[in-house]
Backbone as numpy.savetxt, mean C-alpha at the origin, in Angstrom:
# Nx Ny Nz CAx CAy CAz Cx Cy Cz
23.80 8.51 3.90 22.66 8.63 4.82 22.85 7.45 5.69
22.45 7.76 6.98 22.62 6.63 7.99 21.35 5.73 7.93
21.34 4.63 8.72 20.30 3.62 8.62 19.00 4.14 9.09
19.03 4.92 10.23 17.84 5.47 10.70 17.21 6.45 9.65
17.89 7.36 9.10 17.34 8.36 8.17 16.83 7.62 6.94
17.59 6.56 6.50 17.11 5.75 5.40 15.70 5.15 5.56
15.63 4.50 6.81 14.35 3.88 7.13 13.24 4.84 7.27
13.49 5.98 7.91 12.51 7.02 8.05 12.08 7.47 6.69
12.98 7.82 5.73 12.69 8.18 4.46 11.81 7.18 3.73
12.07 5.99 3.85 11.34 4.85 3.20 9.88 4.76 3.82
9.78 4.90 5.19 8.53 4.86 5.84 7.69 6.10 5.36
8.26 7.31 5.24 7.51 8.41 4.86 7.04 8.30 3.43
7.97 7.78 2.53 7.54 7.57 1.10 6.37 6.63 1.10
6.44 5.55 1.65 5.41 4.51 1.73 4.13 5.07 2.21
4.27 5.79 3.17 3.06 6.47 3.99 2.45 7.44 3.05
3.09 8.19 2.25 2.60 9.04 1.23 1.84 8.38 0.12
2.42 7.23 -0.30 1.74 6.42 -1.34 0.47 5.82 -0.82
0.43 5.36 0.41 -0.74 4.85 1.03 -1.73 5.87 1.23
-1.41 7.13 1.43 -2.37 8.19 1.65 -3.03 8.46 0.23
-2.19 8.46 -0.80 -2.76 8.64 -2.18 -3.68 7.52 -2.57
-3.31 6.31 -2.06 -4.15 5.13 -2.41 -5.55 5.30 -1.63
-5.44 5.77 -0.44 -6.77 5.92 0.39 -7.61 6.92 -0.36
-7.06 7.95 -0.89 -7.90 8.91 -1.61 -8.50 8.39 -2.90
-7.68 7.50 -3.54 -8.13 6.92 -4.78 -9.25 5.92 -4.54
-9.12 5.18 -3.44 -10.23 4.26 -3.08 -11.40 4.98 -2.82
-11.31 6.02 -1.93 -12.53 6.83 -1.52 -13.25 7.36 -2.77
-12.48 7.78 -3.71 -13.05 8.32 -5.08 -13.45 7.26 -5.97
-13.23 6.04 -5.57 -13.55 4.89 -6.44 -12.97 5.00 -7.81
-11.77 5.33 -7.91 -11.00 5.66 -9.15 -10.10 4.45 -9.41
-10.57 3.53 -10.14 -9.81 2.27 -10.35 -8.54 2.48 -11.11
-8.65 3.47 -12.08 -7.41 3.74 -12.94 -6.26 4.32 -12.05
-6.70 5.29 -11.17 -5.65 5.81 -10.27 -5.17 4.79 -9.32
-6.09 3.94 -8.84 -5.56 2.95 -7.98 -4.54 1.99 -8.61
-4.77 1.69 -9.88 -3.77 0.86 -10.63 -2.55 1.66 -10.64
-2.49 2.85 -11.01 -1.25 3.65 -11.14 -0.59 3.67 -9.69
-1.32 3.85 -8.76 -0.69 3.83 -7.40 -0.12 2.57 -6.92
-0.75 1.47 -7.54 -0.22 0.09 -7.09 1.27 -0.01 -7.57
1.60 0.44 -8.69 3.02 0.31 -9.14 3.92 1.12 -8.23
3.51 2.28 -7.97 4.23 3.13 -7.10 4.31 2.49 -5.67
3.26 1.92 -5.23 3.30 1.31 -3.95 4.24 0.11 -3.92
4.36 -0.64 -5.00 5.33 -1.81 -5.12 6.73 -1.28 -4.93
7.02 -0.17 -5.58 8.35 0.40 -5.55 8.71 0.89 -4.15
7.78 1.66 -3.57 8.00 2.21 -2.16 8.10 1.12 -1.13
7.30 0.08 -1.33 7.41 -1.10 -0.45 8.70 -1.80 -0.58
9.26 -1.94 -1.76 10.58 -2.51 -1.99 11.67 -1.69 -1.24
11.48 -0.28 -1.36 12.50 0.59 -0.70 12.42 0.29 0.79
11.17 0.24 1.29 10.93 -0.03 2.73 11.52 -1.33 3.24
11.35 -2.33 2.50 11.83 -3.65 2.81 13.29 -3.67 2.89
13.98 -3.04 1.85 15.39 -3.02 1.87 15.95 -2.27 3.13
15.37 -1.06 3.24 15.73 -0.24 4.42 15.59 -1.01 5.82
14.42 -1.70 5.94 14.17 -2.42 7.11 15.21 -3.57 7.30
15.54 -4.25 6.19 16.44 -5.36 6.24 17.90 -4.82 6.62
18.25 -3.68 6.08 19.55 -3.15 6.57 19.62 -2.87 8.06
18.55 -2.34 8.64 18.43 -2.09 10.04 18.47 -3.39 10.77
17.71 -4.36 10.33 17.66 -5.69 10.91 18.99 -6.42 10.91
19.81 -6.22 9.90 21.05 -6.81 9.81 22.18 -6.13 10.60
21.81 -4.93 11.02 22.80 -4.15 11.77 22.65 -4.41 13.31
23.51 -3.92 14.02 23.30 -4.01 15.57 22.49 -2.78 16.13
22.10 -1.86 15.25 21.39 -0.75 15.70 19.87 -1.04 15.64
19.12 -0.28 16.59 17.78 -0.42 16.65 17.23 1.03 16.84
15.94 1.17 16.39 15.42 2.49 16.46 14.07 2.43 17.05
13.82 2.22 18.32 12.45 2.04 18.87 11.51 3.24 18.52
12.11 4.46 18.37 11.29 5.60 18.05 10.66 5.53 16.72
11.11 4.65 15.81 10.44 4.42 14.50 9.46 3.35 14.54
9.37 2.60 15.59 8.45 1.52 15.64 6.95 1.90 15.49
6.68 3.10 16.07 5.31 3.58 15.87 4.91 4.02 14.51
5.98 4.43 13.80 5.79 4.73 12.28 5.57 3.52 11.49
6.23 2.39 11.85 6.10 1.19 11.19 4.71 0.57 11.44
4.33 0.71 12.65 2.95 0.23 13.11 1.89 1.04 12.30
2.07 2.41 12.22 1.15 3.20 11.58 0.98 2.87 10.04
2.14 2.50 9.41 2.14 2.16 7.93 1.49 0.82 7.87
1.64 -0.11 8.63 0.99 -1.47 8.62 -0.44 -1.29 8.78
-0.95 -0.47 9.70 -2.28 -0.30 9.90 -2.96 0.42 8.79
-2.34 1.39 8.21 -2.89 2.11 7.11 -2.95 1.16 5.88
-1.99 0.32 5.68 -2.12 -0.68 4.56 -3.33 -1.57 4.75
-3.45 -2.17 6.05 -4.57 -3.06 6.33 -6.01 -2.22 6.05
-6.03 -0.99 6.46 -7.23 -0.30 6.20 -7.53 -0.08 4.72
-6.46 0.18 3.94 -6.75 0.42 2.54 -7.08 -0.94 1.92
-6.54 -2.11 2.31 -6.91 -3.37 1.74 -8.37 -3.62 2.06
-8.73 -3.39 3.34 -10.17 -3.59 3.71 -11.12 -2.73 2.90
-10.76 -1.43 2.81 -11.72 -0.52 2.03 -11.74 -0.87 0.54
-10.58 -1.34 0.03 -10.77 -1.78 -1.37 -11.70 -3.08 -1.44
-11.56 -3.96 -0.51 -12.43 -5.12 -0.61 -13.86 -4.68 -0.55
-14.25 -3.73 0.36 -15.57 -3.25 0.43 -16.01 -2.56 -0.81
-15.16 -1.81 -1.46 -15.41 -1.22 -2.79 -15.74 -2.15 -3.85
-14.84 -3.33 -3.84 -14.98 -4.32 -4.90 -16.34 -5.09 -4.61
-16.67 -5.32 -3.34 -17.98 -6.00 -3.05 -19.12 -5.14 -3.48
-19.04 -3.85 -3.21 -20.10 -2.89 -3.71 -20.39 -2.95 -5.17
-19.15 -2.84 -5.91 -19.17 -2.91 -7.38 -19.62 -4.19 -7.83
-19.35 -5.29 -7.18 -19.61 -6.64 -7.57 -21.11 -6.79 -7.58
-21.75 -6.26 -6.56 -23.24 -6.47 -6.33 -23.97 -5.79 -7.61
-23.37 -4.65 -8.09 -24.09 -4.00 -9.13 -23.73 -4.34 -10.51
-22.47 -4.88 -10.64 -22.01 -5.09 -12.04 -21.13 -6.33 -12.06
-21.66 -7.46 -11.71 -20.94 -8.68 -11.74 -20.36 -8.99 -13.18
-21.22 -8.84 -14.14 -20.89 -9.16 -15.51 -19.82 -8.27 -16.06
-19.97 -7.01 -15.73 -18.94 -6.07 -16.12 -17.61 -6.40 -15.53
-17.60 -6.64 -14.09 -16.39 -6.97 -13.27 -15.70 -8.11 -13.99
-16.41 -9.21 -14.38 -15.70 -10.33 -14.90 -14.95 -10.10 -16.16
-15.37 -9.13 -16.88 -14.71 -8.82 -18.17 -13.79 -7.66 -18.02
-13.75 -7.01 -16.99 -12.89 -5.86 -16.76 -11.49 -6.17 -16.21
-10.56 -6.20 -17.16 -9.17 -6.69 -16.70 -8.54 -5.75 -15.73
-8.80 -4.48 -15.77 -8.30 -3.53 -14.76 -8.81 -3.85 -13.32
-10.07 -4.11 -13.26 -10.62 -4.57 -11.88 -10.01 -5.79 -11.42
-9.86 -6.68 -12.35 -9.34 -8.03 -11.96 -7.91 -7.87 -11.53
-7.13 -7.09 -12.27 -5.72 -6.94 -11.92 -5.58 -6.29 -10.53
-6.42 -5.27 -10.22 -6.40 -4.64 -8.97 -6.78 -5.53 -7.78
-7.85 -6.27 -8.13 -8.34 -7.30 -7.09 -7.30 -8.32 -6.69
-6.57 -8.78 -7.72 -5.50 -9.71 -7.50 -4.40 -9.14 -6.66
-4.12 -7.92 -6.84 -2.99 -7.18 -6.17 -3.48 -7.16 -4.65
-4.74 -6.94 -4.34 -5.13 -6.78 -2.94 -5.34 -8.16 -2.26
-5.42 -9.26 -3.02 -5.53 -10.53 -2.40 -4.25 -11.11 -2.01
-3.14 -10.56 -2.37 -1.80 -11.03 -2.01 -1.59 -11.14 -0.52
């Protein structure tokens, strides 16, 4: 597979994971969000490796820049929506949140 196809595949994979994450956040499904976070770490690692290979080569693919921008914007929106969800839940259940390790782990992942 050439560098361009590899980068496009990594961008598509990460975009799909972000879409699933968006749906889980909208559904306020913390368990699914946690599952998606591990998939997101894997897809992000694939994307980083693919991008580094392109950066290290003499090739450039300006046509993929919009895809990169879209993925970054989608990630930022998900992070913001998760923060809003966390704030909403925090107002209603501060005591529960402090003892809920799932919520704490997810919150830490989004603070990175």
